[in-house]
C-alpha positions as CSV (number, residue, x, y, z in Angstrom):
1,M,57.0,7.6,67.0
2,A,58.3,8.1,63.5
3,G,61.6,6.3,62.9
4,G,61.7,4.6,66.2
5,R,60.0,1.9,68.3
6,S,56.7,2.6,70.0
7,A,56.9,3.1,73.7
8,R,53.8,0.8,74.1
9,P,54.2,-2.9,73.7
10,A,52.7,-4.3,70.5
11,A,49.2,-5.7,71.0
12,R,49.1,-9.4,70.6
13,L,46.4,-11.0,68.4
14,P,44.0,-13.3,70.2
15,A,45.1,-16.9,69.9
16,R,42.2,-17.7,67.5
17,A,43.2,-14.7,65.2
18,R,46.8,-15.8,65.2
19,C,45.7,-19.3,64.2
20,V,43.6,-17.9,61.3
21,T,46.5,-15.7,60.1
22,V,48.9,-18.7,60.2
23,R,46.4,-20.9,58.5
24,A,45.8,-18.3,55.7
25,A,49.6,-18.1,55.1
26,S,49.8,-21.8,55.0
27,D,46.8,-22.0,52.7
28,A,48.6,-19.7,50.2
29,R,51.7,-21.8,50.3
30,D,49.7,-25.0,49.8
31,A,47.3,-23.6,47.2
32,V,47.3,-24.9,43.6
33,L,46.2,-22.5,40.9
34,R,44.9,-24.3,37.7
35,V,45.6,-22.3,34.6
36,Q,44.3,-23.3,31.1
37,T,47.1,-23.2,28.6
38,W,48.1,-24.3,25.2
39,G,51.0,-26.6,24.3
40,G,54.2,-26.0,22.4
41,R,55.8,-22.5,22.4
42,W,52.6,-21.0,24.0
43,G,52.7,-23.2,27.1
44,S,56.5,-23.1,27.6
45,A,56.4,-19.2,27.4
46,L,53.7,-19.0,29.9
47,R,55.5,-21.4,32.2
48,G,58.9,-19.7,31.9
49,A,57.8,-16.0,31.9
50,V,54.7,-16.0,34.1
51,S,53.8,-19.2,36.0
52,R,57.3,-20.1,37.4
53,P,58.1,-16.5,38.5
54,F,54.6,-16.3,40.1
55,E,55.3,-19.5,42.0
56,R,58.6,-18.1,43.3
57,A,57.0,-14.8,44.3
58,T,54.0,-16.2,46.0
59,G,54.6,-19.8,47.0
60,V,51.5,-20.8,45.1
61,R,51.9,-23.8,42.8
62,V,50.6,-23.2,39.3
63,Q,49.2,-26.3,37.5
64,H,48.9,-25.9,33.7
65,E,45.9,-27.6,32.2
66,R,46.7,-28.0,28.5
67,H,44.1,-27.4,25.9
68,V,44.1,-27.5,22.0
69,G,42.2,-25.1,19.8
70,L,40.2,-21.9,20.3
71,A,36.9,-23.2,21.7
72,L,36.6,-23.6,25.5
73,A,37.1,-27.1,26.8
74,P,33.9,-29.1,27.2
75,S,34.5,-29.7,30.9
76,L,34.8,-25.9,31.5
77,L,31.7,-25.1,29.4
78,D,29.7,-27.8,31.3
79,A,30.7,-26.3,34.6
80,L,29.8,-22.8,33.5
81,H,26.4,-23.8,32.3
82,T,25.5,-26.0,35.3
83,G,27.0,-23.7,38.0
84,R,29.5,-26.4,39.2
85,R,33.0,-25.5,40.4
86,P,35.1,-25.0,37.2
87,P,38.1,-27.3,36.5
88,I,40.1,-24.1,35.7
89,D,40.9,-21.1,37.9
90,V,42.4,-18.8,35.3
91,V,41.4,-19.2,31.7
92,W,43.9,-18.2,29.0
93,S,41.9,-18.3,25.8
94,N,41.3,-16.5,22.6
95,S,39.4,-13.3,22.9
96,V,36.3,-14.6,21.1
97,P,35.2,-17.3,23.6
98,A,36.2,-15.0,26.4
99,L,34.0,-12.2,25.2
100,N,31.1,-14.6,24.7
101,A,31.6,-16.1,28.2
102,A,31.6,-12.5,29.6
103,L,28.4,-11.6,27.8
104,A,26.8,-14.8,29.2
105,G,27.7,-13.8,32.7
106,H,30.3,-16.6,33.1
107,C,33.3,-14.3,34.1
108,V,34.1,-12.8,37.4
109,P,34.5,-9.0,37.3
110,L,38.2,-8.1,37.8
111,D,38.8,-6.1,41.0
112,R,40.4,-2.9,39.6
113,A,41.1,-1.6,43.1
114,R,43.2,-4.6,43.8
115,M,44.6,-4.7,40.3
116,P,45.8,-1.2,39.6
117,V,47.9,-2.4,36.7
118,L,44.7,-2.6,34.7
119,D,44.5,1.2,34.5
120,A,48.1,1.4,33.2
121,L,47.5,-0.7,30.1
122,R,47.0,0.5,26.5
123,G,43.4,0.7,25.2
124,R,43.8,-2.6,23.3
125,A,43.9,-4.4,26.6
126,R,40.2,-3.5,27.2
127,P,37.5,-5.2,25.2
128,D,34.5,-3.3,23.9
129,G,31.5,-2.8,26.1
130,A,30.5,-4.9,29.2
131,P,33.2,-7.6,28.9
132,A,35.9,-4.9,29.8
133,R,34.8,-5.4,33.4
134,S,35.9,-9.1,33.5
135,V,38.3,-9.8,30.5
136,V,41.7,-8.4,29.8
137,H,43.7,-8.8,26.6
138,P,47.4,-9.2,27.6
139,Y,48.9,-8.8,24.2
140,V,48.2,-8.6,20.4
141,V,49.0,-11.4,18.0
142,Y,49.9,-10.8,14.3
143,Y,49.2,-13.3,11.6
144,V,51.9,-13.9,9.0
145,L,52.5,-16.0,5.9
146,G,54.8,-18.9,6.8
147,Y,56.7,-20.6,4.0
148,H,59.1,-23.5,3.6
149,E,62.4,-21.9,2.5
150,D,63.1,-24.8,0.1
151,A,60.0,-23.9,-1.9
152,F,61.1,-20.3,-2.2
153,P,64.8,-20.3,-3.2
154,E,64.3,-16.8,-4.7
155,G,63.3,-15.4,-1.4
156,E,60.2,-14.7,0.6
157,P,56.8,-14.2,-1.1
158,R,55.8,-10.6,-1.6
159,S,52.0,-10.9,-2.0
160,W,49.2,-13.0,-0.5
161,H,48.2,-13.8,-4.1
162,I,51.0,-16.4,-4.0
163,L,48.3,-18.6,-2.4
164,F,46.8,-19.0,-5.9
165,D,50.0,-20.1,-7.6
166,E,49.5,-23.6,-9.2
167,R,53.0,-24.6,-7.8
168,H,51.5,-24.6,-4.3
169,R,48.2,-26.3,-5.1
170,G,47.4,-28.8,-2.4
171,R,50.3,-27.6,-0.3
172,I,48.7,-24.8,1.8
173,A,47.4,-24.9,5.4
174,L,44.9,-22.6,7.1
175,Y,43.4,-22.7,10.5
176,P,40.1,-24.5,11.2
177,H,37.1,-22.4,10.1
178,G,39.5,-20.0,8.3
179,N,40.2,-18.3,11.6
180,G,42.0,-15.0,11.2
181,L,41.7,-14.9,7.4
182,H,38.4,-12.9,6.9
183,A,39.8,-9.4,6.7
184,L,42.5,-10.5,4.3
185,A,40.1,-12.4,2.1
186,Q,37.7,-9.5,2.0
187,T,40.3,-7.0,0.8
188,L,42.3,-9.3,-1.5
189,Q,39.0,-9.9,-3.4
190,G,38.4,-6.1,-3.8
191,G,36.2,-5.6,-0.7
192,R,36.6,-3.3,2.2
193,V,37.2,-4.2,5.8
194,E,34.8,-1.4,6.8
195,D,32.0,-3.4,5.1
196,I,32.5,-6.4,7.5
197,P,30.1,-7.9,8.6
198,A,27.3,-6.2,6.6
199,D,28.7,-7.1,3.1
200,M,31.2,-10.0,3.0
201,E,30.6,-11.4,-0.4
202,A,34.2,-10.5,-1.4
203,C,35.5,-12.6,1.5
204,W,33.4,-15.6,0.6
205,S,34.3,-15.3,-3.1
206,F,38.0,-15.3,-2.2
207,L,37.6,-18.4,-0.1
208,R,35.8,-20.2,-2.9
209,R,38.7,-19.4,-5.2
210,L,41.2,-20.5,-2.6
211,R,39.5,-23.8,-1.7
212,P,41.3,-26.0,-4.4
213,Q,44.7,-24.8,-3.2
214,V,44.2,-25.8,0.5
215,T,45.1,-29.2,1.8
216,E,44.9,-28.7,5.6
217,L,42.7,-26.9,8.1
218,E,44.5,-27.6,11.3
219,Y,46.0,-26.0,14.4
220,S,49.8,-26.0,14.5
221,I,50.6,-28.9,16.9
222,G,51.9,-31.7,14.7
223,M,52.3,-29.5,11.6
224,E,56.0,-29.7,12.0
225,E,56.0,-33.3,10.5
226,R,54.1,-32.2,7.4
227,L,56.6,-29.3,6.9
228,R,59.5,-31.6,7.5
229,A,58.2,-34.1,4.9
230,R,57.7,-31.2,2.4
231,H,53.9,-31.8,2.2
232,L,53.4,-28.1,2.9
233,D,54.8,-25.0,1.2
234,L,52.7,-22.2,2.8
235,C,50.8,-21.7,6.0
236,F,48.7,-18.9,7.3
237,R,49.7,-18.8,11.0
238,A,49.9,-16.7,14.1
239,L,53.5,-15.6,14.4
240,P,54.3,-17.6,17.5
241,N,53.5,-20.8,15.7
242,V,55.9,-20.0,12.9
243,L,58.6,-19.0,15.4
244,A,58.1,-22.5,17.0
245,F,58.5,-24.2,13.6
246,Q,61.8,-22.3,13.1
247,S,63.5,-24.0,16.0
248,D,64.3,-27.0,13.8
249,L,62.9,-26.4,10.3
250,P,63.8,-24.2,7.4
251,V,60.7,-22.1,7.7
252,G,60.5,-18.3,7.1
253,W,57.8,-15.8,7.6
254,C,56.8,-12.5,6.0
255,V,54.1,-9.8,6.1
256,P,53.1,-9.5,2.4
257,A,52.7,-6.1,0.8
258,E,48.9,-6.0,1.3
259,G,49.2,-6.1,5.1
260,T,48.0,-8.6,7.6
261,A,45.4,-9.3,10.3
262,D,45.6,-9.5,14.0
263,T,43.9,-11.1,17.0
264,T,44.0,-11.0,20.8
265,D,44.0,-13.6,23.6
266,A,42.4,-13.1,27.0
267,L,42.9,-13.8,30.7
268,W,39.8,-14.2,32.9
269,V,38.4,-15.9,35.9
270,P,35.4,-18.2,35.5
271,R,32.4,-17.9,37.8
272,G,32.2,-20.7,40.4
273,V,35.8,-20.5,41.5
274,P,35.9,-20.3,45.4
275,D,36.6,-16.9,46.8
276,T,40.0,-17.8,48.2
277,V,41.2,-19.2,44.9
278,R,39.6,-16.2,43.0
279,D,41.9,-13.8,44.9
280,V,44.9,-15.8,43.9
281,A,43.7,-16.0,40.3
282,M,43.4,-12.2,40.1
283,R,46.9,-11.9,41.6
284,Y,48.1,-14.2,38.8
285,I,46.5,-12.1,36.1
286,A,47.8,-8.8,37.6
287,F,51.3,-10.4,37.8
288,A,51.1,-11.4,34.1
289,L,50.4,-7.7,33.2
290,R,53.4,-6.3,35.1
291,P,55.7,-4.6,32.6
292,D,58.7,-6.8,33.4
293,V,56.7,-9.9,33.1
294,Q,55.0,-8.7,30.0
295,Q,58.3,-7.9,28.4
296,D,59.7,-11.4,28.9
297,W,56.4,-13.2,28.1
298,C,55.9,-11.3,24.9
299,R,59.5,-11.7,23.8
300,Q,59.2,-15.5,24.3
301,L,56.0,-15.7,22.4
302,G,56.6,-13.1,19.6
303,V,53.5,-10.9,20.4
304,M,52.9,-7.2,21.2
305,P,52.6,-6.3,24.9
306,V,49.8,-4.1,26.1
307,H,51.8,-2.5,29.0
308,P,53.4,0.7,27.6
309,A,56.5,0.2,29.8
310,A,57.2,-3.3,28.3
311,G,59.6,-3.3,25.5
312,V,58.5,-4.4,22.0
313,P,60.1,-7.8,21.0
314,E,62.9,-7.4,18.6
315,M,61.3,-9.5,15.9
316,L,58.3,-7.1,15.8
317,R,60.4,-4.0,15.3
318,R,60.0,-3.8,11.6
319,P,58.3,-1.2,9.3
320,D,55.5,-3.6,8.1
321,L,54.2,-4.1,11.6
322,P,52.7,-1.7,14.2
323,A,54.9,0.1,16.7
324,H,52.7,-0.7,19.7
325,A,49.5,-2.4,20.7
326,D,47.3,0.6,19.9
327,D,48.9,1.1,16.5
328,F,47.1,-0.4,13.5
329,H,49.7,0.4,10.8
330,G,49.6,-2.3,8.2
331,I,46.8,-4.1,10.0
332,L,43.4,-5.1,8.4
333,H,41.6,-5.0,11.7
334,I,38.2,-6.5,12.7
335,P,37.2,-5.6,16.2
336,E,37.1,-8.6,18.6
337,S,33.5,-7.9,19.5
338,V,32.5,-8.2,15.8
339,K,34.4,-11.6,15.6
340,A,32.6,-12.8,18.7
341,A,29.2,-11.8,17.4
342,Q,29.7,-13.3,13.9
343,Q,31.6,-16.5,14.8
344,P,28.7,-18.9,14.3
345,E,27.6,-17.5,11.0
346,W,31.2,-17.3,9.7
347,E,31.9,-20.9,10.7
348,E,28.7,-22.0,8.9
349,R,29.6,-20.1,5.7
350,F,33.2,-21.4,5.8
351,A,31.9,-25.0,6.2
352,E,29.6,-24.5,3.1
353,I,32.7,-23.6,1.1
354,F,35.3,-26.1,2.4
355,G,32.9,-28.9,3.3
């Protein structure tokens, strides 16, 4: 009867069924979900905005497995190639290795019926083609020019061409393989982004000119010490890395007049994860995509959320950056699928130039 108790006594589950139900609830409380993460600001933001609230909401303990760099960890790759149980249950990685893993059949398709939040996201959350079934982009990252404020007493640089200034020769840092720089290199040398990847001679020419200026091809962990020692004046970085530097260093950031580039990261579940853990992994990904969780996570990181109901972080509300994840204002954009397809050749060309 609506609004009241049933006149019939509630049917009791058989003892065996009750035992299974209790055991399932106990298993959820005792479960450990292993999530691949990065260190520094990246890992602390994931812990504070996603993993810890997920633990409180579900009783599932989240164990962060720290990783450095963009390539997948060798232990994960080995498990994917041999069919063994992966050492990671949820992979948080750059989009390029995620897309390549999806194309190789190494990702579990996301259950859209059980993850309705997937249909509420902006288009940028969905990769091109087949990987859209198993990979989701939770936010967009913008690259910026980081600079030591002591080297620029007159104010922030206005152009990417400051990279060629003799005053900064041997005091510039890029990412390994020149990650993220290709679109800028192409256009700053007079080429067109639309010609990537068919005609990239402008990009390679720019990098050949830039080579004598660059002293470091590294990720950001540990770079604080070189900045503190004034060994670096300029660094091409993802914004979250520069924001981490700012916690105790006089480091500024800018988007020069020519625009900037972007990238995305990905969340996915590797094949070989047991079914019971797979369900929890998908719950974790869906939780990370909730608008309230997105808003806090992206605020802590300094990235653009893909859920339309999540607020844009204050540091991104500026006229030289897009207004939302599907906006490309000021962005020299290369599709993630192109980056994934071209990565081996681009790394080889970069190595020929930089040695």
